[in-house]
C-alpha positions as CSV (number, residue, x, y, z in Angstrom):
1,M,-58.0,53.4,-51.5
2,F,-55.3,50.8,-51.8
3,T,-51.6,51.6,-52.2
4,N,-50.7,47.9,-52.6
5,E,-51.4,46.5,-56.1
6,I,-54.2,43.8,-56.2
7,L,-53.3,41.0,-58.6
8,S,-55.1,38.0,-60.1
9,T,-58.6,39.1,-59.3
10,C,-61.7,37.2,-60.2
11,E,-65.0,38.1,-61.7
12,K,-66.7,40.7,-59.3
13,A,-68.9,39.3,-56.7
14,C,-72.5,40.4,-56.6
15,A,-74.3,42.0,-53.6
16,D,-76.7,39.0,-53.4
17,D,-73.8,36.6,-52.9
18,L,-72.5,38.7,-50.0
19,S,-75.9,39.0,-48.4
20,E,-76.4,35.3,-48.6
21,L,-73.2,34.6,-46.7
22,E,-74.2,37.2,-44.1
23,E,-77.6,35.6,-43.6
24,V,-76.4,32.0,-43.4
25,Y,-73.6,32.8,-41.0
26,G,-75.1,35.7,-39.1
27,F,-72.6,38.4,-39.6
28,K,-72.2,41.7,-41.6
29,F,-69.3,42.4,-43.9
30,P,-67.5,45.7,-42.9
31,N,-68.0,48.3,-45.7
32,E,-64.5,48.2,-47.0
33,M,-64.5,44.4,-47.2
34,K,-67.9,44.5,-49.0
35,L,-66.5,47.1,-51.5
36,F,-63.3,45.0,-52.0
37,Y,-65.3,41.9,-52.9
38,L,-67.7,43.8,-55.2
39,Q,-64.7,45.2,-57.1
40,Y,-62.1,42.4,-56.9
41,N,-63.6,39.2,-55.5
42,G,-60.4,37.5,-54.4
43,G,-56.9,37.7,-55.7
44,N,-53.5,38.3,-54.2
45,L,-51.2,41.3,-53.6
46,K,-47.9,42.6,-55.0
47,R,-46.5,43.3,-51.5
48,R,-47.3,40.3,-49.4
49,E,-45.2,40.4,-46.2
50,V,-47.3,40.8,-43.0
51,C,-45.5,41.8,-39.8
52,L,-46.7,39.8,-36.8
53,Q,-46.1,41.1,-33.3
54,K,-47.5,40.0,-30.0
55,E,-46.0,41.0,-26.6
56,D,-42.3,39.9,-26.8
57,W,-42.7,37.8,-30.0
58,K,-42.1,39.2,-33.5
59,S,-42.2,37.4,-36.9
60,S,-43.7,37.8,-40.3
61,T,-45.7,35.7,-42.8
62,S,-46.6,36.0,-46.5
63,F,-50.2,36.7,-47.4
64,H,-51.1,34.2,-50.1
65,K,-54.6,35.1,-51.3
66,F,-58.1,36.4,-50.7
67,Y,-60.8,33.8,-50.9
68,T,-63.4,34.2,-53.7
69,V,-67.0,34.7,-52.5
70,K,-68.5,31.8,-54.3
71,G,-66.5,28.6,-53.7
72,E,-63.5,29.4,-51.5
73,F,-65.0,31.8,-48.9
74,E,-68.2,29.7,-48.6
75,N,-66.2,26.4,-48.3
76,I,-63.8,27.8,-45.6
77,L,-66.8,29.0,-43.6
78,K,-68.4,25.6,-43.9
79,E,-65.1,23.9,-42.8
80,V,-64.3,26.0,-39.7
81,Y,-67.2,28.2,-38.6
82,F,-69.3,25.5,-36.8
83,E,-66.3,23.8,-35.2
84,D,-66.1,24.0,-31.4
85,W,-62.6,25.5,-31.5
86,W,-63.4,28.3,-33.9
87,I,-63.8,31.8,-32.5
88,K,-67.3,32.8,-33.7
89,W,-66.6,36.5,-34.1
90,L,-63.9,35.8,-36.7
91,I,-64.7,35.5,-40.4
92,P,-61.8,34.1,-42.5
93,F,-61.2,35.9,-45.8
94,G,-57.7,34.7,-46.9
95,H,-54.7,32.7,-45.9
96,D,-50.9,32.7,-45.8
97,D,-48.5,30.4,-47.6
98,G,-48.9,27.8,-44.8
99,G,-52.7,27.8,-44.8
100,E,-53.2,29.9,-41.7
101,H,-56.3,32.2,-41.9
102,F,-56.5,36.0,-42.0
103,C,-59.9,37.0,-40.6
104,F,-62.0,40.1,-39.9
105,S,-63.7,40.7,-36.6
106,T,-67.4,41.1,-36.2
107,R,-67.2,42.2,-32.5
108,D,-68.6,45.6,-31.7
109,C,-65.4,46.6,-29.9
110,D,-63.1,46.1,-33.0
111,Y,-65.5,45.5,-35.9
112,G,-63.6,45.1,-39.1
113,S,-60.2,44.7,-37.5
114,I,-57.9,42.1,-39.2
115,Y,-56.5,39.1,-37.3
116,Y,-54.0,36.4,-38.2
117,F,-55.2,33.0,-36.7
118,V,-52.3,30.8,-35.6
119,S,-53.9,27.4,-35.3
120,E,-51.0,25.7,-33.6
121,C,-51.5,28.2,-30.7
122,I,-55.1,27.3,-30.0
123,D,-55.7,27.1,-26.2
124,D,-59.0,25.6,-25.0
125,E,-59.0,27.9,-22.0
126,N,-58.2,31.0,-24.0
127,P,-58.6,30.5,-27.7
128,E,-57.8,34.2,-28.4
129,N,-54.2,33.3,-27.6
130,A,-54.1,32.1,-31.2
131,L,-54.7,35.6,-32.6
132,V,-52.4,38.3,-33.7
133,K,-54.0,41.6,-34.7
134,V,-52.5,42.8,-38.0
135,G,-54.7,45.7,-38.9
136,G,-57.4,48.1,-37.7
137,N,-59.3,47.5,-41.0
138,L,-58.8,46.0,-44.5
139,I,-57.4,49.1,-46.0
140,E,-54.7,49.4,-43.3
141,F,-53.9,45.7,-43.6
142,I,-53.4,45.8,-47.3
143,N,-51.5,49.1,-47.5
144,N,-49.1,48.2,-44.6
145,M,-47.7,45.1,-46.2
146,K,-44.0,45.1,-47.1
Protein backbone atom coordinates (compact mmCIF):
# COMPACT_ATOMS: atom_id res chain seq x y z
CA MET A 1 0.00 0.00 0.00
CA PHE A 2 2.73 2.48 0.97
CA THR A 3 6.04 2.86 -0.88
CA ASN A 4 7.35 5.35 1.68
CA GLU A 5 8.61 3.74 4.89
CA ILE A 6 6.59 4.59 8.02
CA LEU A 7 8.81 5.08 11.08
CA SER A 8 8.41 5.58 14.84
CA THR A 9 4.88 4.26 15.00
CA CYS A 10 2.87 3.91 18.19
CA GLU A 11 0.65 1.21 19.60
CA LYS A 12 -2.17 0.53 17.15
CA ALA A 13 -5.35 2.53 17.66
CA CYS A 14 -8.57 0.64 18.23
CA ALA A 15 -11.73 1.06 16.18
CA ASP A 16 -13.64 2.39 19.21
CA ASP A 17 -11.18 5.31 19.57
CA LEU A 18 -11.71 6.27 15.93
CA SER A 19 -15.49 5.93 16.24
CA GLU A 20 -15.47 8.16 19.32
CA LEU A 21 -13.67 10.95 17.44
CA GLU A 22 -16.09 10.58 14.53
CA GLU A 23 -19.06 10.86 16.85
CA VAL A 24 -17.81 13.83 18.88
CA TYR A 25 -16.70 15.88 15.84
CA GLY A 26 -19.28 14.68 13.31
CA PHE A 27 -17.06 13.29 10.55
CA LYS A 28 -16.06 9.90 9.12
CA PHE A 29 -12.47 8.84 8.56
CA PRO A 30 -11.74 7.89 4.93
CA ASN A 31 -11.08 4.15 4.72
CA GLU A 32 -7.34 4.46 4.01
CA MET A 33 -6.94 6.87 6.96
CA LYS A 34 -8.82 4.47 9.24
CA LEU A 35 -6.63 1.56 8.11
CA PHE A 36 -3.49 3.66 8.65
CA TYR A 37 -4.45 4.47 12.24
CA LEU A 38 -5.50 0.90 13.02
CA GLN A 39 -2.09 -0.32 11.83
CA TYR A 40 0.35 2.50 12.68
CA ASN A 41 -1.37 5.13 14.89
CA GLY A 42 0.98 8.01 14.19
CA GLY A 43 4.65 8.08 13.35
CA ASN A 44 6.71 9.80 10.72
CA LEU A 45 8.05 8.99 7.27
CA LYS A 46 11.40 8.19 5.71
CA ARG A 47 10.79 10.50 2.73
CA ARG A 48 9.32 13.72 4.14
CA GLU A 49 9.45 16.46 1.49
CA VAL A 50 6.00 17.62 0.37
CA CYS A 51 5.79 19.67 -2.83
CA LEU A 52 3.45 22.65 -2.57
CA GLN A 53 2.07 24.33 -5.66
CA LYS A 54 -0.71 26.85 -6.05
CA GLU A 55 -1.28 28.86 -9.22
CA ASP A 56 2.05 30.70 -9.79
CA TRP A 57 3.56 29.82 -6.41
CA LYS A 58 5.72 26.77 -5.72
CA SER A 59 7.50 25.64 -2.57
CA SER A 60 7.99 22.62 -0.36
CA THR A 61 7.81 21.69 3.31
CA SER A 62 8.83 18.72 5.43
CA PHE A 63 6.17 16.48 6.90
CA HIS A 64 7.05 16.08 10.58
CA LYS A 65 4.60 13.53 11.99
CA PHE A 66 1.16 11.97 12.11
CA TYR A 67 -0.85 12.67 15.25
CA THR A 68 -1.60 9.70 17.49
CA VAL A 69 -5.33 9.03 17.96
CA LYS A 70 -5.45 9.24 21.74
CA GLY A 71 -3.80 12.43 22.87
CA GLU A 72 -2.41 14.41 19.93
CA PHE A 73 -5.23 13.97 17.40
CA GLU A 74 -7.89 14.62 20.00
CA ASN A 75 -6.01 17.61 21.48
CA ILE A 76 -5.48 19.26 18.08
CA LEU A 77 -9.17 18.86 17.25
CA LYS A 78 -10.10 20.43 20.60
CA GLU A 79 -7.68 23.28 19.90
CA VAL A 80 -8.78 24.24 16.39
CA TYR A 81 -12.06 22.61 15.35
CA PHE A 82 -14.45 24.94 17.18
CA GLU A 83 -12.52 28.12 16.37
CA ASP A 84 -14.39 30.54 14.08
CA TRP A 85 -11.49 30.67 11.61
CA TRP A 86 -11.21 26.88 11.21
CA ILE A 87 -12.61 25.32 8.01
CA LYS A 88 -15.02 22.71 9.37
CA TRP A 89 -14.66 20.20 6.53
CA LEU A 90 -10.94 19.81 7.31
CA ILE A 91 -9.66 17.33 9.88
CA PRO A 92 -5.99 17.79 10.90
CA PHE A 93 -3.95 14.57 11.12
CA GLY A 94 -0.33 15.75 11.11
CA HIS A 95 1.98 18.73 10.86
CA ASP A 96 5.16 20.02 9.24
CA ASP A 97 8.34 21.13 11.02
CA GLY A 98 6.83 24.61 11.53
CA GLY A 99 3.58 23.34 13.08
CA GLU A 100 1.31 23.92 10.05
CA HIS A 101 -1.38 21.26 9.72
CA PHE A 102 -1.93 18.56 7.12
CA CYS A 103 -5.64 17.74 6.94
CA PHE A 104 -8.05 15.46 5.15
CA SER A 105 -11.26 16.67 3.55
CA THR A 106 -14.70 15.50 4.65
CA ARG A 107 -16.51 17.27 1.78
CA ASP A 108 -18.43 15.08 -0.63
CA CYS A 109 -16.70 16.63 -3.67
CA ASP A 110 -13.16 15.66 -2.56
CA TYR A 111 -13.64 13.34 0.42
CA GLY A 112 -10.28 12.06 1.67
CA SER A 113 -8.18 14.57 -0.28
CA ILE A 114 -5.17 15.88 1.63
CA TYR A 115 -4.58 19.60 2.19
CA TYR A 116 -1.79 21.66 3.71
CA PHE A 117 -3.17 24.49 5.85
CA VAL A 118 -1.04 27.66 5.77
CA SER A 119 -2.27 29.61 8.79
CA GLU A 120 -0.48 32.83 7.81
CA CYS A 121 -2.61 32.95 4.63
CA ILE A 122 -6.00 32.88 6.40
CA ASP A 123 -8.38 35.33 4.77
CA ASP A 124 -11.68 36.04 6.56
CA GLU A 125 -13.51 36.51 3.26
CA ASN A 126 -12.11 33.35 1.68
CA PRO A 127 -10.49 31.04 4.25
CA GLU A 128 -9.80 28.44 1.56
CA ASN A 129 -6.99 30.69 0.30
CA ALA A 130 -4.98 29.16 3.16
CA LEU A 131 -5.14 25.69 1.57
CA VAL A 132 -2.83 23.84 -0.79
CA LYS A 133 -4.03 20.46 -2.04
CA VAL A 134 -1.17 17.96 -1.71
CA GLY A 135 -2.86 14.64 -2.50
CA GLY A 136 -6.03 13.00 -3.72
CA ASN A 137 -5.92 10.58 -0.77
CA LEU A 138 -3.59 9.44 2.01
CA ILE A 139 -1.85 6.77 -0.07
CA GLU A 140 -1.01 9.23 -2.84
CA PHE A 141 0.13 11.83 -0.28
CA ILE A 142 2.50 9.43 1.50
CA ASN A 143 3.87 7.75 -1.63
CA ASN A 144 4.55 11.01 -3.52
CA MET A 145 6.88 12.49 -0.92
CA LYS A 146 10.48 13.06 -1.99
